[in-house]
C-alpha positions in Angstrom: 80.1 107.8 69.5 83.0 106.2 71.3 85.4 106.8 68.4 84.3 110.5 68.2 85.1 110.9 71.9 88.5 109.3 71.4 89.2 111.6 68.4 88.4 114.6 70.5 90.7 113.5 73.3 93.5 112.8 70.9 93.2 116.3 69.3 93.0 118.3 72.5 95.8 120.8 72.8 98.5 120.1 75.3 98.0 121.8 78.7 99.9 125.0 79.3 102.8 124.7 81.8 100.9 126.2 84.7 98.1 123.6 84.6 98.7 120.9 87.1 101.3 122.9 89.0 100.2 122.9 92.6 101.4 125.1 95.4 102.1 122.3 97.9 104.6 122.0 100.8 106.1 119.0 102.6 104.8 120.5 105.9 101.3 120.7 104.7 101.4 117.1 103.3 102.7 115.9 106.6 99.9 117.8 108.5 97.3 116.2 106.1 98.8 112.8 106.7 98.5 113.4 110.4 94.8 114.1 110.0 94.4 110.8 108.1 96.3 108.9 110.8 94.4 110.6 113.6 91.0 109.9 111.9 91.9 106.2 111.9 93.1 106.2 115.5 90.0 108.1 116.7 87.7 105.4 115.1 89.5 102.6 116.9 89.5 104.6 120.2 85.8 105.6 119.6 86.8 109.2 120.3 84.0 111.0 118.5 85.1 114.3 120.0 88.5 114.0 118.4 86.8 113.0 115.1 84.6 116.1 115.2 87.7 118.3 115.9 89.1 117.2 112.5 86.0 118.5 110.6 85.4 122.1 109.5 82.1 121.8 111.3 79.7 118.8 112.0 77.3 119.6 109.2 79.8 118.9 106.4 78.8 116.6 103.5 79.4 113.2 105.0 77.7 110.6 102.9 77.7 107.5 100.8 75.3 108.5 98.1 72.7 105.8 97.1 72.6 104.3 93.6 69.8 105.0 91.1 68.0 101.8 92.0 67.7 102.6 95.7 66.7 106.2 94.9 63.9 105.0 92.6 62.7 102.6 95.3 62.6 105.3 97.9 60.9 107.8 95.6 58.3 105.2 94.6 57.5 104.1 98.2 58.5 106.8 100.7 59.8 110.2 99.6 59.3 111.8 96.1 62.2 114.2 96.8 64.8 111.6 98.0 68.1 112.4 96.4 70.2 109.5 97.8 72.2 111.6 100.3 71.3 111.0 103.9 70.7 114.1 106.0 72.1 112.7 109.2 75.8 112.7 108.0 78.6 112.9 110.5 76.3 112.9 113.5 74.8 109.6 112.6 78.3 108.2 111.9 79.5 109.4 115.3 76.5 108.0 117.1 77.2 104.6 115.4 80.8 104.6 116.4 80.0 105.6 120.0 77.3 103.0 120.4 78.8 100.1 118.6 80.1 97.7 121.3 82.7 96.1 119.1 85.9 97.6 117.8 85.5 99.8 114.7 88.4 100.3 112.3 88.7 101.8 108.8 91.8 100.7 106.9 93.0 103.0 104.1 94.9 101.8 101.0 96.4 103.6 98.0 96.2 107.0 99.7 96.7 109.9 97.4 97.0 113.5 98.6 96.7 116.4 96.3 97.2 119.8 97.8 97.1 123.3 96.2 97.5 126.2 98.6 94.7 126.0 101.2 92.7 123.2 99.7 93.5 119.5 99.4 92.0 116.2 98.3 92.6 112.9 100.0 91.5 109.8 97.9 91.9 106.2 99.0 90.4 102.7 98.9 89.1 101.6 102.2 87.7 98.7 104.2 85.6 99.2 107.3 85.7 96.5 110.0 83.4 96.0 112.9 85.0 93.6 115.4 87.4 91.6 113.2 84.8 91.3 110.4 84.7 93.2 107.2 81.5 95.3 107.1 82.0 97.1 103.8 84.6 98.5 101.4 84.9 100.9 98.6 86.6 104.2 97.7 86.6 107.4 99.7 87.3 111.0 99.0 87.9 113.9 101.4 88.0 117.5 100.5 90.1 119.5 103.0 90.7 123.2 103.7 93.3 124.9 105.8 91.7 127.2 108.4 93.7 129.1 111.0 96.8 127.1 110.2 95.0 123.7 110.6 93.8 121.2 108.0 90.1 120.4 108.4 87.9 118.0 106.6 85.4 119.8 104.4 83.6 116.8 103.0 83.7 113.0 103.1 82.0 111.0 100.3 82.4 107.2 99.7 81.2 104.3 97.7 80.1 101.3 99.7 80.1 97.6 98.8 78.8 95.0 101.3 81.3 92.5 102.7 79.5 89.7 100.8 80.8 91.2 97.5 84.5 91.1 98.6 85.1 87.5 97.5 83.4 87.9 94.1 
């Protein structure tokens, strides 16, 4: 099976010249980078109003989807329809940030921005700290959209590893 997949990939035709050519401007990239920096600063400042202003609306997809093992456990014990995506989303995150007495910080690494006209993707590795201690880490992806001249976050999805796995 693997070799068949490899053969298929090797015989795929080359992409036409227009594929992968994005309509992106330095001004838009700078504006997106500012949203990224403002998001990090708002977390440290616990400014959930500023955080919400960066979102298209507060009901965006904002989740770390559960793995199959946890989904099975929840379906077996609690909710037969559980899909692994929490319903509370941004509101639960904002409440956590607001109520957590210690400093909260999310550090971003390997940030990659891809923009094409009025849509963009921001992908990065992250670590989330509470106080000075690592809470979790993983990879995160934002979808963004430009509305009324401003870049807004349309979705936030991330993987999450507990701090205990960091040294392994």
